[in-house]
C-alpha positions in Angstrom: 51.8 -46.1 73.8 49.8 -43.4 71.8 51.1 -44.9 68.5 50.1 -48.4 69.5 46.7 -47.2 70.6 46.2 -45.3 67.3 47.2 -48.3 65.3 44.7 -50.5 67.2 41.8 -48.1 66.6 42.7 -47.8 62.9 42.7 -51.5 62.5 39.3 -51.7 64.3 37.9 -49.2 61.7 39.5 -51.2 58.9 38.0 -54.5 59.9 34.7 -53.3 61.2 34.2 -49.8 60.0 31.9 -47.6 61.9 28.4 -49.1 62.4 25.4 -47.0 63.2 21.8 -48.0 63.2 19.7 -45.2 62.0 15.9 -44.9 62.5 14.2 -43.7 59.4 12.0 -41.5 61.6 15.0 -39.5 62.6 17.3 -40.1 59.6 17.3 -36.6 58.2 17.7 -35.1 61.7 20.7 -37.3 62.7 22.5 -38.0 59.4 24.8 -35.0 59.5 25.8 -35.5 63.1 26.4 -39.2 62.6 28.7 -38.7 59.6 30.7 -36.1 61.5 31.0 -38.4 64.5 32.2 -41.2 62.3 35.1 -39.3 60.8 35.1 -35.5 60.7 38.3 -35.4 58.6 36.6 -37.4 55.8 33.2 -35.9 56.2 33.2 -34.0 53.0 34.7 -36.9 51.0 32.0 -39.2 52.6 29.3 -37.0 51.1 30.8 -36.9 47.7 31.7 -40.6 47.3 29.2 -42.7 45.3 27.4 -45.2 47.5 28.0 -48.9 46.8 24.6 -50.6 47.2 25.2 -53.8 49.1 22.0 -54.5 50.9 21.8 -57.8 52.7 19.3 -59.7 54.8 21.1 -60.4 58.1 20.3 -63.7 59.7 22.5 -63.7 62.7 25.0 -61.5 64.6 27.8 -63.8 63.7 27.4 -63.0 60.0 28.5 -59.3 60.4 32.2 -60.3 60.1 31.4 -62.4 57.0 29.4 -59.6 55.5 32.0 -56.9 56.1 34.8 -59.0 54.7 32.7 -59.9 51.6 32.0 -56.2 51.0 35.7 -55.3 51.3 36.7 -58.2 49.1 34.1 -58.2 46.4 31.7 -55.3 46.6 34.0 -52.4 47.1 36.6 -53.7 44.7 34.1 -54.2 41.9 32.5 -50.7 42.4 35.8 -48.9 42.5 37.2 -50.7 39.5 34.3 -49.2 37.5 35.1 -45.7 38.7 38.8 -46.0 37.9 39.9 -45.8 41.6 41.5 -48.3 43.8 40.5 -49.7 47.2 43.5 -48.2 48.9 42.9 -44.5 48.3 39.2 -43.9 48.8 36.8 -43.5 51.7 33.7 -45.7 50.8 30.4 -45.6 52.6 28.2 -48.6 52.0 24.6 -48.5 53.3 23.1 -51.9 54.1 19.3 -52.2 54.2 17.9 -54.4 56.9 14.7 -56.4 56.6 12.7 -54.0 58.8 10.9 -51.1 57.4 12.4 -48.6 59.7 16.2 -49.1 59.8 19.3 -48.5 57.8 22.7 -49.8 58.8 25.5 -47.4 57.8 28.8 -49.2 57.2 31.9 -47.2 56.5 35.1 -48.9 55.4 38.4 -47.0 55.9 41.4 -48.8 54.5 44.6 -48.4 56.5 48.1 -49.9 56.3 48.7 -53.2 57.9 50.1 -53.7 61.4 52.2 -56.4 62.9 50.2 -59.5 63.8 50.8 -59.2 67.5 48.8 -55.9 67.5 45.9 -57.1 65.3 42.5 -57.2 66.9 40.0 -60.0 66.5 36.3 -59.4 66.3 33.9 -61.1 68.8 30.2 -61.1 68.9 27.7 -61.5 71.6 23.9 -61.2 71.9 23.0 -58.9 74.8 19.2 -59.1 74.6 16.5 -60.3 72.3 16.7 -58.5 69.0 19.8 -56.6 70.1 23.4 -57.3 68.9 26.6 -56.1 70.4 29.9 -55.8 68.5 33.1 -55.2 70.5 36.8 -55.5 69.8 39.3 -57.3 72.0 43.0 -57.0 71.1 45.3 -60.0 71.5 48.1 -57.8 72.8 47.4 -54.2 73.8 48.2 -51.7 76.5 45.9 -51.5 79.5 42.9 -49.3 79.7 42.4 -49.2 75.9 39.2 -47.6 74.9 36.7 -49.9 73.2 33.6 -49.0 71.2 30.4 -50.8 71.7 27.6 -50.3 69.2 24.2 -51.6 70.1 21.3 -52.0 67.6 18.0 -53.7 67.2 19.2 -56.2 64.6 16.5 -58.9 64.4 16.7 -62.6 64.2 15.4 -64.5 61.1 12.1 -65.2 62.9 11.6 -61.7 64.3 8.7 -59.7 62.8 9.9 -56.1 63.0 7.4 -53.5 64.3 5.9 -51.2 61.7 6.9 -47.6 61.3 5.5 -45.2 63.9 5.4 -42.3 61.5 1.8 -43.0 60.3 0.1 -42.9 63.7 1.4 -40.7 66.5 -0.5 -42.8 69.1 1.5 -46.0 68.3 5.0 -46.1 69.6 7.6 -47.5 67.3 11.2 -48.8 68.0 13.7 -46.5 69.5 16.5 -44.9 67.5 20.1 -46.1 67.7 22.4 -45.7 70.7 26.1 -45.6 70.7 28.1 -46.3 73.8 31.7 -45.7 74.7 33.3 -47.6 77.6 36.7 -48.2 79.1 37.7 -51.6 80.2 40.5 -54.0 80.4 41.5 -56.2 77.5 39.4 -59.2 77.0 36.6 -58.1 79.3 33.1 -57.4 78.0 31.8 -53.9 78.3 29.2 -53.6 81.1 27.0 -51.1 79.4 23.5 -52.6 78.9 21.5 -51.9 75.7 18.4 -49.8 75.9 15.0 -51.5 75.9 12.9 -51.5 72.7 9.6 -49.7 72.9 6.7 -52.1 72.2 3.3 -51.5 70.9 0.5 -51.4 73.4 -1.5 -54.6 73.4 -4.8 -52.9 72.7 -3.5 -50.9 69.8 -3.5 -52.3 66.3 -0.6 -51.2 64.1 -1.8 -49.7 60.9 0.6 -49.3 57.9 0.1 -47.1 55.0 0.0 -49.0 51.7 2.3 -46.5 50.0 5.7 -48.0 49.2 8.6 -46.5 51.1 11.7 -45.4 49.3 13.6 -48.1 51.1 11.5 -50.9 49.7 11.8 -49.4 46.2 15.6 -49.2 46.4 15.6 -52.8 47.8 13.7 -54.0 44.8 16.2 -52.2 42.5 19.1 -53.7 44.3 17.7 -57.2 44.0 17.0 -56.6 40.3 20.5 -55.2 39.7 22.0 -58.4 41.2 19.6 -60.8 39.4 19.9 -62.6 36.1 20.1 -60.4 33.0 17.8 -61.4 30.2 18.5 -59.7 26.9 15.9 -59.0 24.2 15.0 -62.1 22.2 16.6 -62.5 18.8 13.5 -63.9 17.2 10.1 -62.7 18.5 8.3 -65.1 16.2 10.1 -68.1 17.7 9.1 -66.8 21.1 5.5 -66.6 19.9 5.6 -70.2 18.8 6.9 -71.2 22.2 4.2 -69.3 23.9 1.5 -71.0 21.9 3.0 -74.4 22.5 3.2 -74.0 26.3 0.2 -75.9 27.7 -0.8 -76.1 31.4 0.3 -79.1 33.3 -2.1 -79.3 36.3 -4.8 -76.6 35.7 -7.2 -78.3 38.0 -4.8 -78.2 41.0 -4.3 -75.3 43.4 -1.1 -73.3 42.9 0.4 -75.0 46.0 -0.4 -78.4 47.3 0.3 -78.8 51.0 1.5 -82.4 51.7 0.3 -84.1 54.9 2.8 -86.2 56.9 2.6 -89.9 57.5 5.2 -91.6 59.7 6.4 -95.0 58.4 8.7 -97.1 60.5 11.6 -98.7 58.6 14.5 -100.9 59.6 16.9 -98.0 59.8 14.9 -95.0 61.2 11.6 -93.2 61.1 11.1 -91.6 57.7 8.3 -89.3 57.1 6.8 -89.5 53.6 3.9 -87.9 51.8 0.4 -89.4 51.4 0.4 -88.3 47.8 2.2 -91.0 45.8 4.7 -90.0 43.0 2.5 -91.7 40.5 -0.2 -89.1 41.3 1.9 -86.1 40.7 1.0 -85.8 37.0 -2.8 -86.1 37.7 -5.2 -83.4 38.3 -8.4 -83.0 40.3 -12.0 -83.5 39.2 -14.7 -81.0 39.4 -15.5 -82.0 43.0 -12.0 -81.0 44.0 -10.7 -84.5 44.6 -7.2 -85.3 43.4 -7.1 -87.9 40.7 -7.2 -88.2 36.9 -9.7 -85.9 35.3 -10.9 -85.3 31.7 -11.2 -81.6 32.6 -7.4 -81.4 32.5 -7.3 -82.3 28.9 -10.1 -79.9 28.2 -8.3 -77.1 29.9 -5.1 -77.8 28.0 -6.9 -77.8 24.6 -8.7 -74.6 25.6 -5.4 -72.7 25.4 -5.2 -73.3 21.6 -8.8 -73.8 20.5 -11.8 -71.6 21.0 -14.3 -72.4 23.7 -17.3 -74.6 23.0 -19.6 -72.8 20.6 -23.0 -73.8 21.8 -25.4 -72.9 19.0 -29.0 -71.8 19.5 -31.0 -75.0 19.8 -34.6 -76.0 20.5 -36.1 -75.7 23.9 -35.2 -79.1 25.6 -38.7 -79.2 27.2 -41.0 -78.1 24.4 -38.8 -78.9 21.4 -39.8 -75.7 19.8 -37.6 -72.7 18.7 -36.6 -70.9 21.8 -38.1 -67.5 22.6 -35.8 -65.0 24.2 -36.3 -65.3 28.0 -35.9 -62.3 30.3 -32.4 -61.3 31.4 -31.2 -63.5 34.3 -32.0 -62.0 37.7 -30.8 -63.2 41.0 -33.2 -62.2 43.7 -32.7 -64.8 46.4 -29.8 -65.1 48.8 -27.4 -68.0 47.9 -24.5 -70.0 49.1 -22.2 -71.3 46.4 -19.4 -73.9 46.4 -17.3 -73.2 43.3 -13.9 -73.5 41.6 -12.2 -70.8 39.6 -9.9 -72.2 36.9 -7.3 -70.2 35.1 -5.8 -72.6 32.5 -3.1 -70.3 31.1 -1.8 -69.6 34.7 -2.0 -73.4 35.4 -4.1 -73.4 38.6 -7.6 -73.7 40.1 -8.9 -72.1 43.3 -11.8 -73.5 45.2 -14.0 -71.0 47.0 -17.3 -70.7 48.9 -19.5 -67.7 48.4 -22.2 -66.3 50.7 -24.4 -63.5 49.1 -27.3 -61.6 50.6 -29.8 -60.5 48.0 -31.4 -57.8 50.1 -28.4 -55.9 51.2 -25.7 -57.0 48.7 -23.4 -58.1 51.5 -21.0 -60.9 50.6 -18.3 -63.1 51.8 -15.9 -65.4 49.9 -13.7 -68.0 51.6 -10.7 -68.9 49.4 -9.0 -72.3 49.5 -11.2 -73.6 52.3 -10.9 -70.5 54.5 -7.2 -69.6 54.5 -8.2 -66.3 53.0 -11.5 -64.4 53.1 -13.0 -61.4 51.3 -15.8 -59.4 52.9 -18.2 -56.9 51.5 -19.7 -55.2 54.5 -22.8 -53.0 54.3 -22.5 -50.3 57.0 -25.3 -48.7 58.9 -24.4 -45.3 57.3 -25.3 -46.7 53.9 -21.8 -47.1 52.7 -19.9 -50.3 51.8 -16.6 -51.4 53.1 -14.3 -54.2 51.7 -11.9 -56.2 53.9 -9.6 -59.0 52.8 -7.9 -61.2 55.5 -5.2 -63.7 54.7 -3.5 -66.3 57.0 0.2 -65.9 57.0 2.0 -69.1 58.2 5.6 -68.2 57.3 6.4 -67.5 61.0 6.3 -69.7 64.0 2.7 -68.6 64.7 -0.2 -67.7 62.5 -0.6 -64.0 61.6 -3.9 -62.8 60.2 -3.0 -60.0 57.7 -5.9 -57.8 56.9 -6.3 -55.3 54.0 -8.9 -52.6 54.4 -10.5 -50.4 51.8 -12.0 -47.1 53.0 -15.8 -47.0 53.0 -17.4 -45.8 49.8 -20.8 -45.1 48.4 -22.9 -48.1 47.4 -23.6 -48.7 43.7 -25.6 -51.3 41.9 -22.4 -53.2 41.1 -21.6 -53.2 44.8 -24.8 -55.1 45.5 -24.5 -57.7 42.7 -23.1 -61.3 43.2 -19.3 -60.6 43.4 -18.3 -63.5 41.0 -20.6 -62.5 38.2 -20.2 -59.7 35.6 -22.6 -56.9 34.7 -25.2 -58.7 32.6 -26.7 -55.6 31.0 -24.9 -56.3 27.7 -25.5 -60.1 27.6 -27.7 -61.6 24.9 -29.5 -64.9 24.9 -27.8 -67.6 22.7 -30.0 -70.6 23.1 -30.5 -73.6 25.3 -27.9 -76.3 26.0 -27.9 -79.7 27.7 -25.4 -80.2 30.5 -24.9 -83.8 31.4 -23.5 -83.2 34.9 -26.8 -81.5 36.0 -29.8 -83.7 36.6 -32.9 -82.6 34.7 -35.0 -83.0 37.8 -33.2 -80.0 39.4 -34.1 -77.6 36.6 -36.1 -77.2 33.5 -33.8 -75.2 31.3 -30.1 -74.4 30.9 -29.7 -71.1 29.1 -26.6 -69.7 27.5 -26.0 -66.0 27.6 -23.1 -64.4 25.8 -21.4 -61.0 25.5 -18.6 -60.2 23.1 -16.6 -57.1 23.9 -13.8 -55.6 21.7 -11.9 -52.3 21.5 -9.5 -50.5 19.2 -5.8 -51.6 19.0 -3.9 -50.8 22.2 -7.1 -50.2 24.3 -8.9 -52.2 27.0 -5.7 -53.7 28.4 -4.1 -54.6 25.1 -0.5 -53.9 24.2 0.5 -51.5 21.5 -0.9 -52.7 18.2 -2.9 -55.5 19.8 -6.7 -55.9 19.5 -8.3 -58.0 22.3 -11.7 -59.6 22.0 -13.4 -60.8 25.2 -16.0 -63.6 24.8 -18.1 -64.0 27.9 -20.4 -66.9 28.4 -22.9 -67.5 31.3 -24.9 -70.6 31.8 -27.9 -70.3 34.1 -30.8 -72.6 35.1 -34.3 -71.1 35.2 -37.0 -72.4 37.5 -40.5 -73.2 36.4 -41.7 -69.7 37.5 -39.6 -68.4 34.6 -38.1 -65.8 36.9 -35.7 -67.5 39.4 -32.3 -68.2 37.9 -29.3 -70.1 39.3 -25.8 -69.6 37.9 -24.0 -72.8 36.7 -20.9 -71.6 34.9 -19.3 -68.3 33.9 -16.4 -68.5 31.4 -14.3 -65.9 29.6 -12.1 -66.4 26.6 -9.8 -63.7 25.3 -8.6 -63.6 21.7 -5.6 -61.6 20.7 -4.9 -60.3 17.2 -1.2 -61.0 18.0 -1.1 -64.0 20.2 -4.1 -65.9 18.8 -7.4 -67.3 20.2 -7.7 -68.1 23.8 -4.5 -66.4 24.8 -6.2 -66.0 28.1 -9.2 -67.6 29.8 -10.8 -68.3 33.1 -13.9 -70.3 34.2 -16.1 -70.2 37.3 -17.7 -73.6 37.8 -20.5 -73.3 40.4 -20.6 -76.9 41.7 -23.3 -76.5 44.3 -25.7 -73.6 44.6 -28.0 -73.4 47.7 -30.8 -70.9 48.1 -30.9 -69.9 51.7 -31.3 -66.9 54.0 -28.2 -65.8 55.9 -27.8 -64.6 59.4 -26.2 -61.2 59.7 -23.3 -62.7 61.6 -22.2 -64.4 58.3 -21.1 -61.0 57.0 -19.9 -59.4 60.2 -16.2 -58.7 60.7 -14.6 -57.4 63.9 -11.3 -55.9 62.7 -9.9 -55.6 66.2 -10.6 -59.2 67.0 -9.9 -60.8 63.6 -6.7 -59.0 62.5 -3.1 -59.2 63.8 -1.9 -56.8 61.2 -3.9 -54.2 59.2 -3.1 -52.3 56.1 -5.3 -49.5 54.7 -5.3 -49.3 50.9 -7.1 -47.6 48.0 -6.9 -50.5 45.5 -10.0 -52.5 45.0 -8.4 -55.6 43.6 -6.4 -56.2 46.7 -9.5 -56.6 48.9 -11.7 -58.2 46.2 -9.2 -60.5 44.3 -11.9 -62.1 42.2 -13.0 -58.7 40.8 -10.7 -58.9 37.8 -12.4 -62.2 36.9 -15.8 -60.5 36.5 -14.7 -57.4 34.5 -15.8 -57.1 30.8 -12.3 -56.1 29.9 -8.8 -56.6 31.3 -7.9 -54.9 34.5 -5.8 -51.8 33.8 -3.6 -52.6 36.8 -1.6 -54.9 34.5 -0.4 -51.9 32.4 1.2 -50.4 35.5 2.5 -53.8 36.6 4.4 -54.2 33.3 5.9 -50.7 33.5 7.0 -51.3 37.1 8.5 -54.7 36.3 10.5 -53.4 33.3 11.9 -50.6 35.4 12.8 -52.7 38.4 14.4 -55.5 36.4 16.0 -53.3 33.7 14.0 -55.1 31.0 14.2 -54.1 27.4 12.1 -56.1 25.0 13.0 -56.5 21.3 9.7 -55.2 19.9 6.0 -54.9 20.5 5.5 -58.6 19.9 7.9 -59.6 22.7 6.3 -57.1 25.0 2.9 -58.4 24.3 4.0 -62.0 25.1 5.8 -60.9 28.3 2.8 -58.9 29.5 0.6 -62.0 29.1 3.1 -64.2 31.0 3.3 -61.5 33.8 -0.4 -61.5 34.1 -0.5 -65.3 34.6 2.4 -65.2 37.1 0.7 -62.5 39.1 -2.5 -64.5 39.3 -0.6 -67.6 40.3 1.3 -65.7 42.9 -1.8 -64.1 44.4 -3.7 -67.3 44.6 -0.8 -69.2 46.0 -0.4 -66.6 48.8 -4.1 -67.0 49.6 -3.4 -70.7 50.1 -2.2 -70.2 53.7 1.0 -72.3 53.3 4.2 -71.6 55.1 5.8 -69.9 52.1 5.2 -66.7 50.2 5.5 -66.2 46.4 6.6 -63.0 44.7 7.0 -61.4 41.3 10.7 -61.8 40.9 12.9 -61.5 37.8 11.6 -64.9 36.4 8.0 -63.8 36.3 8.0 -63.0 32.6 9.7 -66.2 31.4 8.3 -69.2 29.6 9.1 -72.7 30.8 11.4 -73.3 27.9 13.3 -70.2 28.8 13.9 -71.5 32.3 15.8 -74.6 31.1 19.2 -72.9 31.1 18.8 -72.3 34.8 18.9 -76.0 35.5 22.0 -78.1 34.9 21.8 -81.7 35.9 22.0 -84.5 33.4 20.0 -87.4 35.0 21.0 -89.9 32.4 24.4 -90.5 34.0 24.8 -92.7 37.1 27.0 -91.8 40.0 29.9 -94.0 41.2 31.0 -92.2 44.4 32.0 -93.8 47.6 29.5 -95.3 50.0 28.2 -93.3 52.9 30.6 -94.2 55.8 27.9 -94.2 58.5 25.9 -97.3 59.1 22.3 -97.3 60.2 23.3 -98.2 63.8 25.9 -95.4 63.8 23.3 -92.9 62.5 20.9 -93.8 65.3 23.7 -93.2 67.9 24.6 -89.8 66.3 21.0 -88.6 66.0 20.7 -87.7 69.7 23.9 -85.5 69.5 22.7 -83.6 66.4 21.6 -80.0 67.2 18.0 -79.0 66.6 19.3 -76.3 64.2 22.6 -76.0 62.4 23.9 -73.5 59.8 27.3 -73.3 58.3 26.8 -69.6 57.5 26.8 -68.8 61.2 30.3 -70.3 61.4 31.6 -68.4 58.3 31.8 -71.5 56.2 29.7 -70.3 53.2 30.7 -67.8 50.5 28.4 -65.2 49.0 25.5 -66.2 46.7 26.5 -66.1 43.1 24.8 -65.9 39.7 25.1 -68.7 37.2 23.2 -66.5 34.6 21.8 -68.2 31.5 24.2 -71.1 31.6 23.3 -74.6 32.8 26.1 -74.6 35.4 24.3 -75.2 38.7 26.4 -78.4 38.9 29.6 -76.3 39.0 28.4 -73.7 41.5 27.0 -76.4 43.8 30.1 -78.7 43.8 32.4 -75.7 44.1 30.4 -74.5 47.1 30.7 -78.0 48.7 34.5 -77.9 48.2 34.7 -74.4 49.7 32.8 -75.7 52.7 34.9 -78.8 53.1 38.1 -76.7 52.9 36.7 -74.5 55.6 35.8 -77.4 57.8 39.3 -78.8 57.3 41.3 -75.5 57.8 39.0 -73.0 59.3 39.7 -70.7 56.4 37.1 -69.7 53.8 38.5 -69.4 50.3 36.1 -68.6 47.4 36.9 -71.0 44.5 36.4 -70.7 40.8 33.4 -72.2 38.9 34.7 -70.9 35.6 37.6 -73.3 35.6 35.1 -76.2 35.6 33.3 -74.7 32.6 36.6 -74.1 30.7 38.5 -77.3 31.7 35.9 -79.7 33.0 35.6 -81.4 29.6 38.8 -83.3 30.5 36.7 -85.3 33.0 33.4 -85.4 31.1 31.8 -82.1 32.1 29.7 -80.3 29.4 30.4 -76.6 30.2 27.1 -74.8 30.0 25.3 -78.0 29.3 23.6 -80.2 31.9 26.3 -82.2 33.7 26.2 -84.9 36.4 28.1 -83.6 39.5 30.4 -86.7 39.4 32.3 -85.1 36.5 33.0 -82.0 38.5 34.2 -84.1 41.5 36.5 -86.1 39.2 38.1 -82.9 37.7 38.7 -81.4 41.1 40.2 -84.7 42.3 42.7 -84.7 39.4 43.4 -81.0 38.9 42.2 -79.1 41.9 40.5 -75.7 42.0 42.1 -72.2 41.9 40.8 -69.3 44.0 37.9 -67.3 42.6 39.9 -64.0 42.3 43.0 -65.7 40.8 41.3 -67.4 37.8 39.4 -65.7 35.0 36.1 -64.2 36.2 32.8 -66.1 35.6 31.3 -65.2 32.2 28.5 -67.8 31.9 30.2 -69.4 28.8 33.1 -71.8 28.1 36.4 -70.1 27.4 40.0 -71.2 26.9 41.3 -73.4 29.7 43.9 -71.5 31.8 44.1 -73.9 34.7 47.8 -74.6 34.1 48.6 -70.9 34.6 47.1 -70.7 38.1 48.1 -72.7 41.1 45.2 -74.6 42.6 44.2 -74.1 46.2 43.0 -77.6 46.9 42.1 -81.0 45.5 39.8 -83.6 46.8 40.3 -87.4 47.3 36.8 -88.5 46.2 33.2 -87.9 46.8 30.5 -89.7 48.8 26.9 -90.5 47.9 24.8 -90.0 51.0 22.2 -92.6 51.8 19.2 -91.9 49.7 15.9 -90.7 51.1 17.2 -90.5 54.6 16.7 -87.3 56.4 19.0 -88.2 59.3 21.8 -89.2 56.9 21.6 -85.8 55.2 21.8 -84.0 58.5 24.9 -86.0 59.5 26.5 -85.4 56.1 26.1 -81.6 56.5 27.1 -81.5 60.2 30.1 -83.8 60.1 31.4 -83.3 56.5 30.3 -79.9 55.4 27.8 -78.3 53.0 26.3 -81.0 50.8 25.2 -81.1 47.2 21.5 -82.0 46.7 19.7 -82.6 43.4 16.0 -81.8 42.9 13.2 -80.9 40.6 13.6 -77.2 39.6 10.8 -77.0 37.1 8.0 -75.9 39.4 6.2 -72.6 39.3 6.0 -72.2 43.0 9.8 -72.8 43.3 10.6 -70.3 40.6 8.4 -67.6 42.2 9.5 -68.4 45.8 10.1 -65.3 47.8 10.4 -66.3 51.5 9.2 -68.8 54.1 9.3 -72.5 54.4 8.8 -74.3 51.1 6.8 -77.5 50.5 4.7 -78.2 47.5 3.5 -81.7 46.4 3.5 -80.4 42.8 7.3 -80.3 42.9 8.3 -83.8 41.7 10.2 -86.2 44.0 11.5 -88.4 41.2 13.1 -85.7 39.1 16.7 -84.3 39.2 17.0 -81.3 37.0 18.7 -78.8 39.3 21.3 -78.7 42.1 21.6 -76.6 45.2 23.9 -76.6 48.2 22.5 -77.7 51.6 24.3 -75.5 54.2 22.3 -76.5 57.3 18.8 -77.1 58.6 16.3 -75.4 60.9 13.0 -76.2 62.5 9.7 -74.6 61.6 6.7 -75.7 63.7 8.3 -78.9 64.7 9.4 -79.9 61.2 12.9 -80.0 59.7 13.6 -77.6 56.8 17.0 -77.7 55.0 18.7 -74.4 54.2 19.6 -74.5 50.5 21.9 -72.1 48.7 20.9 -71.5 45.1 22.9 -70.0 42.2 20.1 -67.8 40.8 21.5 -64.6 42.5 20.4 -62.8 45.6 17.3 -61.6 43.7 15.7 -65.0 44.1 14.2 -66.3 47.3 15.6 -65.1 50.7 18.7 -63.4 49.4 19.4 -66.5 47.2 18.4 -69.1 49.8 15.4 -71.3 50.4 14.2 -73.3 53.3 12.9 -76.7 52.0 10.9 -79.3 53.9 12.8 -82.5 54.5 10.3 -84.8 56.0 8.3 -85.2 52.8 11.4 -85.3 50.5 10.2 -82.1 48.9 11.3 -81.8 45.3 13.3 -85.0 45.8 16.1 -83.3 47.7 16.8 -86.5 49.7 17.2 -88.7 46.6 20.8 -88.1 45.6 22.9 -86.0 48.1 26.7 -86.0 47.8 29.7 -84.3 49.3 33.5 -84.1 48.6 36.1 -85.9 50.7 38.9 -83.4 51.4 41.9 -84.8 53.4 44.6 -82.7 54.9 47.1 -83.6 52.2 44.6 -82.3 49.6 45.1 -78.8 50.7 47.8 -77.2 48.6 47.9 -73.6 49.8 45.7 -71.0 51.5 45.7 -67.5 50.0 46.5 -64.8 52.5 43.1 -63.1 51.9 41.2 -66.1 53.1 38.7 -65.4 56.0 38.9 -67.2 59.3 36.0 -68.8 61.1 33.6 -66.6 63.1 32.7 -69.5 65.3 34.5 -72.6 66.4 34.5 -75.3 63.7 33.8 -78.7 65.2 32.8 -81.4 62.8 33.7 -84.5 64.8 31.1 -86.1 66.9 
């Protein structure tokens, strides 16, 4: 009996390990005790063993089994192979970072010899309370009164916003530390021990987070970077420079993200929700009044990236016709309200904003993108100034107002000036100009004021060996009293001795300027009432994001950003020229990201490993050849059948929760998304058929797919992958040559395939319900889409929808593994092949109702019959939840 019991406990450790949830507040205090508790015999070896960094974002309790198995199969094996050890003779700790800022999950895998099947334990999962997970083991056959371990932790759901760390403020209570329970019960019965309650913040207390980055977040960035695509230094920097100069903005008059409204149209098959913005409008831009449509300003912004800005020469006074005398320096002595647009052509976006400025006090307020973000400059009664930035976060089920607060500081003259204009002390009068868009009855003169600033090589924000020249131009209207001036436009063009003229530029266009007095309430801000989340910082640009667009020289923050980006992403550039180009691209990506996050949409952008790439360099990440038609089978469900099935479809569905999706992989710089996506669909179909998850090989499609028309690392239509698998089958991932992102010798004849398919089916186009049925009934489904959109490439988290992502383009493929609901709308869960460093651990939630990026155009899935299954490797995982695909 003792031997059986020992075997059972050993197997439990082999499958599950020992799981402890550790609060960072008590990590140092409890770490030694926890490790001794886990395994006192191996305690010393546990300390000396190198840690395998396998952080994951956990989306559900059911995924623990999948995660643990994946670590044992892939992560541990790959790490130990590099150290010259084997998986069978080492004790390996593997810390897994959770999404919260205060927790670390410690997973310890202890390999043990196998035991007879009748004594093997199966893992079961159960949710005991909100944000708590319970893991317990139940043996199929075991002696009575066997001791079972229950480990309870505050593992959160995908939509749970974790409380902030309590270490910054002793008056705010944070979450409790971990608890481990031991219980004795009969086989098959759930332990009765209840989990502890989580401490919650008091309602009247506002959690304040220090801006300093924790060590956990830094290591998380490093982990994501290590698992991201690897970009080597370019072979020809001059060729890269030519590509940089040739890249023109596409929609510089559009905001970074265009939120599509929904319009419901009744059709003969079902209700399909489509966008108000027609596909023919997607290539147009907005005019200066902010209305979407064709605009000449787009052409002007595009040409501005290669040519110098308009050189308005000194001309005669448009009123007197005489040579212009030098007027006094513009002064702004009356309070104003301004409706304006900031355009950043190189970053390919425009941002509308409204400004209120009080001339007497210098207080100001800027509302970005119609009010989804606001920047306040508040003049305090003690004579100091305080800046606050508030942003609306809609990535969750409810709006969260995130506030950033800068500590009060002494008021300077610059703090009292209009916050979207530069210091004018160095500007010089350059003559009068005529502006056609401004009626002459509104003003008597339009003056042009300029200031040219340059610095030695490598200074003022320049890269090593680069000289930057900043050309500032301000247009103002002066009233008849010769004193009152009104700003009309402020533009900056940056010339680089390396990159050329106008390598950077931005323009403030003041569309409407009103002179008016403001009530004090215009600039008042009640932090306790207006903020759901508050962060105290010491960086000015985070609370006044337009500040960098008023400086006479480049903001030095970008030097630190480049250094940090290179370190986190292991970047090594070929020479100073490549680094200069990469820095410019990073600056534009950072501006695009910041403006996009001020838009108040349901997604969040981030500076990922693609932030320093040109559009041409992104092409290898796509892999669909749209010139080939598909000849798959017709979707087997009629319109009437779809209507009947719709009521039985769950509101949410995710194949990952059932264990039917393998780990996110990395296609690298090879246009092989077609292979990864089709292989993922076959893996899912095999799982739906057998209940066993077998990772299959993409490399075999690159090496051997030419037999059926595939093009290796070239864009390929998915049909050719389906045809190859139908005729030849797919081997297991760990039995064929590993993926190397290039075509090698075909070795398919040397490895026995796991499965074939009978055919593939083209799902009814542009039908949201049809795609749901395909996923639920037939398994993970291939979807084709437009991948060439900046917001998609910089996607970090949240629920994606952007009208700028084209609906009629199919350049990229992803795998739809399920769907969820966000604020009443369906979003499909898509698995990408750009590594876990992109998106939400390699996934994206994409809006289905508006056919975002064209994901509903051309879905397809493989048909896998029982006789197509040739063999199942013994290492294949079983389902963690019942698999039911029939309706």
